[in-house]
N, C-alpha and C positions, 0 to 999 in steps of 0.2 A: 419575567421571573426565571431564574436559572435553577434547574433541577440538579441537585447534588448526586453524583454517581454512587453506585452501590459500593464501590471500593472506598470512596471517601467516607460514607456512612460507617462502614466497618472500621475504618481507621480511627474515626472519632470515638467510637465505642471502645476500641482497644486502648486508646490513649486514656480514656476515662477510667477504664478498669485498672490500668497501671497506676494512675494517680490515686485511685481509691485504696489500692493495696499498700500504698505508702503509709496509710493510717492517719494522714493529716486531718481528714474530715471527721475522725472520731474524737478529736480534741474539742471539747465544749467551747473553749475560748475561740478557736478557729471558727466554729459555727456562728458564734455570737458576732464576730467581726464581719462575717459574710452577710448576716441578717442586717447589720448596721449599714453595710455597703448597698444592700438591696433597697433599704429605706432611702439612702442617699440617691440612688438611681431614680427613684420616683420623685422625691422632693426637688431635685435639681432639674427635672425635665418635664414639669407639669405643662408648660406651654406647648412643647412639642407633642406631648401625649394628647392634649385636647385638640390640637390641630389635626392629628392623624385620625382621631375618632370623628371629628367633624367631616373630614374628607370621605371616610368610609361609610358612616351611618347618619350624617348630618346631626350628630349629637351636640346639644347645647353644652356650653362650658359647665353649667350647673349639673347636668346629667353626667357629664364626664367625671366630675368630682364626686358626685353622690354615689355613682354605681361602679366606678372603675378605679379612680385614684384613691377612693376610700379603702382600697385593699391595703393601704398603708397601716390601717388599724390592725389588720392581721399580723403585720410585721411587728408592730409595737407590742402586741399581745404576746407574740412568741419571744421577743427580746426580754420581756418582763418575766416570763415563766420558764424559759429554757433550762435554767440550772436546776430547777425543781423537777421538770419532766425527765431529765437525763439521769437523775439519781437512781441507783438501784433501790428497789422497794422490798422491805422485809415481808416475808410470807409466813403464815402460820404453819406449824407442823403439829401432827397429832401427839398425844401424850406418850404413845409407845415409840415415838421417834425422839425421845427426850435428849438424846446425845447429838442430835442433828440441828443445823440451822439452814434456813432457806431464804433465798433472795431471787428477785426477778430483775434481770438486766435488760434495758432497752438497747438495741444495737441497730445500726443502719443496715439497709438491705443491699446497697451497692450502687449500680447504675440504673436509673429509672428514666422512663419516657413519659413526658407530659404532652398530650395532644389537646390543643385548645380549640374552642369554637369561634365563630365569627360574630356572634351577637354582643358579647362583651370581650372583645379580642385582646384587651390589655389586662383587665382585672382578673379574668379567668385563666391567665398565665401566672400572674403574680401570686394569687391566693394559694394554689397547690404548690407552687415553687417554695413558698414559705415553709410548708411542711417538709418538703424534700430536703431543704437546707438544714432546718432545725434538727431533723433526724439524722443528719450526717451523710447524706447521699451525694453522688454526682448526678447530674441531670441533663437530658437532651430534651429540648423543647421543639415541638412542631406547631407553629402558628397556623391559623386558617388562611388559605390563599384567597378567600373571598373578601378579606379585609386587608388588601395589599399595603395600604399606607401604614397601618398599625404593625403589620408583619415586618415590613422593612425597618420601621423604627425599633422594634424589639431586637432585631438582628444587630442594629447599630449600637443600641444601649448595652445589651448583654455582652457583646464583644468588647465594648469599652471598659466595662466594670469587672468582668470575670474572664479568667483564662478558659479556653475551650476544653482543656482537659478536665475542667471542673464543671462548668456549665456551658452548653453549646446550643445554638439554634440552627435548625435545619428547615429551610423554606422549600416549598414545592406544592404540587397538587396531589391528586390521588396516587399517581405512580410513586411519589416520594413516600407517602404514607405506607404504601405496600412494601416498599424497600425497607423502611424502618421496622415494620411489623414482622418481616421475615427474619429479623435478628432476635437474639435472646436478650431480654432485659430482666432485671430483678423485680421490677414492678412496672405496670403500665397504668397511667391515670388518664382517662379519656372523658371529655365532656362533649356531648353532642346528641344526635338522634338515636332512637332505639335500634333502627335498622343497621346503622353503622356500628353501633355498640356491639351487635351480634358478630359482626365481621372482626372487630378488634378482639373480642373474647375467643373466637375460633382460632385466630392467629396466635393468641397468647397460650392457648391450650396445647399447641404443638411443642411449646417449650416449658410447659407447666409453670408459666409465669402468672403470678397473682395479678388481679386487675381491680381497679376502682372505676366504676362506670357511673358517671353523672349524666343521666338521660333526661327524660321529660314526661310527656303524657298530657292527658286532658284533666288539668287541675280544676275541680269544681268549686263553685262559690255559692254556698247556701245563704239565703237571706230570709230571715224570719220577720214577723211583724213587730216584735219587741225590740226596736232599734231606735237610734237617733238617725233619722232619715238623711239629714244633711251630711253628717259625718260619714255615714255609710257610703253615700254617693261619691263623696270626695275621695275616700280611700280606695273604692273599687275603680274609679276613673283613673286615679294615679297609677295603681298597680297594673291595670290592664294596658294603658296606652303609653306608659313610659317606654322609651326605645321603640316606639311604634308597635308595641305588643310583642316584640321579639325577645321575650324573656321566658326562660324555661319554667319559671314558677308563676307566670302571669295567670290570673283567673282565666280559664279557657272558656267556661260557659257559666251562666247564672242559673241557679235553681231557686226560684222566687215564690214565696207564698202568694197565691193568687190575689189575696186581699190587699197586697201592697205593690203588686207588679207595675201598674200604670203610674203610681206615684214615684216609684223608684226610677223607671225609665225617664220620666219627666225631670227628676232631680239630676240624673246623670247627664241628660241633654243640657240642662242649665249649667252644670259643672264644666262640661266640655267647652262651653262658650266662655266661661270664666277663665279656664286654663289656656285655651288656644285661640280665642276670639271667634268672630263670625266665619272666618276662613282659615282653618288650621294650616293650609298650604302656605300662608303668609307668615305663620308664627315662627319666631326664631327658636321656639322651645319644642317644636314637634319634628321628629326624625323622619327618616326615609327607609324604605325596604332595601335590604342589602344588595339584591341583584334582580335583573329582569326575570330570571327563571323563577325566583321566589315570588315576585310580583304577579306573574301569570298564574302561578298555583293559587295564590290568595284570591285573585279576582274571580276565579271560578266559584268560590264560596258565596259570592254576592248574589248568585242565582238561587240560593237556598232561602226559604222562608220569605219574610217581608222586611225590607229595609225601613226602619222607623227613624233612624238617625244616620246621617253620613251617606256613604256609598260612592262619593266622588273619587275618581282616579285620574292619574296622569302617568302614562307609560314612560315618557321621556325622563320625568323627574323621579320615577319609581315611588310615586306618592299614592297612598290610599288613605282617605279620610278616616278618622275615628268613626266606626260603624257599629250600630246595634241592629241585630236581626231578631224579629219576633216571629211567632208561628213556625218555629223550626221543628222538624220531625227528627226523631232519633235515627231514622234511616237516611237522612240527608248527609251528603259528603262532609259537610262542615262538622258533623258530629261523629265522623268515622276516623278522624286523625287529629293530631295536635294542630291547632290553628297556627300558632307562632306568628301572629300578625294582629293588626288593629281591628279585628272583627269579633264582636261579642254576641253570641247567641243567648237568647233568654228563653228559659223553659219554666213554666209555672207548675206548682204543685198545690194540692189541697190538703194532703195528709203527708206528714214528714216521713212516714214509713215508705211512701212511694219514692221520695227523693233519695232515701238511703238505699232502697232496692236498685234504683238506677245507677247510683255510684258503684255499688257492689257488683253490678253486672258488667262493669268496665274493668280494664286493666288498672292495677293500683297506681294512683297518681303520685307525682312528686310532691305536690302540696294540696292541702284541702283548706278552704276558707269557710268560716261560719260567722255570720253576723246575727247575734242575738244577745239579749241580757238575761235570757232564761237559763239559769244555771243547770237545772235538770236536763234541758235540751242539749246544753254544751257537753255534759257528761255522756249523754246517750250517743251523740255523734262520735265522741272519742271512743266509746266502747264498741260501737257497731260498724265502724268503718276502719279501713287501713290505708295509710298514705305515708309518704316519706316524712312529711312534717305537717303540722297544723298551725294555723294562725287564726285566732279568734278576735273578731271585731277589728281586723285590719288585714292588709295584704302585703306580701313581699318582705315586710320588716323582720320576720323571724330569721332570715338569712344573714342579717347584719349583727347578730349576737354571737360573739366568738365562743362563748361557753356552750352554745347549742350545736351539736353535731348536725351537719347538713348532708343529706343524701336520700336516695330513693329506696324503693322496695319493689320487688318483682320487676315488671317491665320498665319501671321508672329509675332503676339503677341498682348498683351493688356497692356497698361500702359508703363511708361518709368522710367528711373533712370539716375544716374550720377549727381554729383554736387547737386544743389538745388533741382533738380527733384527727387533725392533719398530721401531727407528730406521730400518733399511733398508726395511721395509715401507712406511713413510710418507714416504720420501725418493725423489727422482730423482737418479741419479748422472750428472752432466753431464760429458762428456768434453771437455777443452780442450787443444788443440794450439797451441803458440806457436813461431813461427819468428823468427829474428833478421835483421838487415839487413847483417851483416858479410860475407855471401857469398851469391851468387845464381848457381848453376850453370845453364847454359842447355840441358841435355840434354833437358828435358821440354817445351821450347817449340818451336813450329813456326818454320821449316820442319824436317821430320823426316828429310830426306835424310841418309843415312849414320849415323843415330842408332839404328836398330833393333838392331844388333848389341850396342851398349852396354846397351840396355834389356833384352835377353835375358840379359845377364850379371848384371844387377841382380835380375831376376825368376827365381829358382831355388829 
């Protein structure tokens, strides 16, 4: 991998600023054409994209389509709605402003930086890029060096379909990220871990650059007794073990009513066999850990609690079997940080208030999952917990709905995107007030003698 020099990064940023100031990106028809070109990029290169994801993460073709190439839906949604999003919106004015009119104009921010993660190394570039293009910005993309095949492909495709003064890709490791963050951007969009998110935010603060931080955390999954056991087991198993658990909104741990715990564990074990066979290492549908460093971090968690399902590992293949841990203590290391792998701790509760208290004692998660048909309990969980998003009686699927903003709260992130929220993230909403010349009341002008009583009547 070749690291681009500081001077080259500065040159790319300057070229993009020059291009942005030509005003071309403000043209809605220009943006529409670029979104169509982005859609073309994806549809014409699906085979290459799936091959790169297979090489980096052993993703099956189905997972590649379902979780990464599916970002094409975001493009289609933006194409369908961009003309409405970009229209100035009329704003109400108070009666005492009767000679005025007000509108809110969305305008692009300028040159933005998108730093993407390794777990969904293609989809999590395309999805925020849709918002940047739709809002009328120029963009620099920094792919993850931990997914080199996808990173190289992104360079090749972006270079082929877009000029670098409009959209550019900068490859490299930590040093390259540091070089990029030393520059001033008009917005930084970062997807990754909380610790790196803090570094990004600190660097952005030096330039007063606004940030969107899509982070993670320990997303809990509460399982009540009032459920369809088979459906619950299948949905939890899919959400946890897709991409080998390397998903920011994967259920991080289960909080299960003690009366159903053993039945649920047995149902998940049965489901794992249905999904991946007797030996998931042989399954064409089960992925691998991204690197040996992450593999070693994850295998240490296997010393916590009791392994009741899985636990097999292979260092050379970076393989960790789908694993369920029972008898886990809150002080165990597996409960002290986001797992981000195919290991699922199970904690039982007898009273839901204890489960709620446990969740509220932790940092606010990116997602919260609840399985129950009990509607008062659904409302209670929504009322008494805080999280980036909630999915009831399913996992993961809420992030696939373009009309729902996706983002974290507290340690799990700042800001949101998807659909209109992506356009909003990369836009400034400029307030414009216009007066007419047909009337000019003098109540606000000096001298103010005998005018205070009128002002007091207006201000109430």
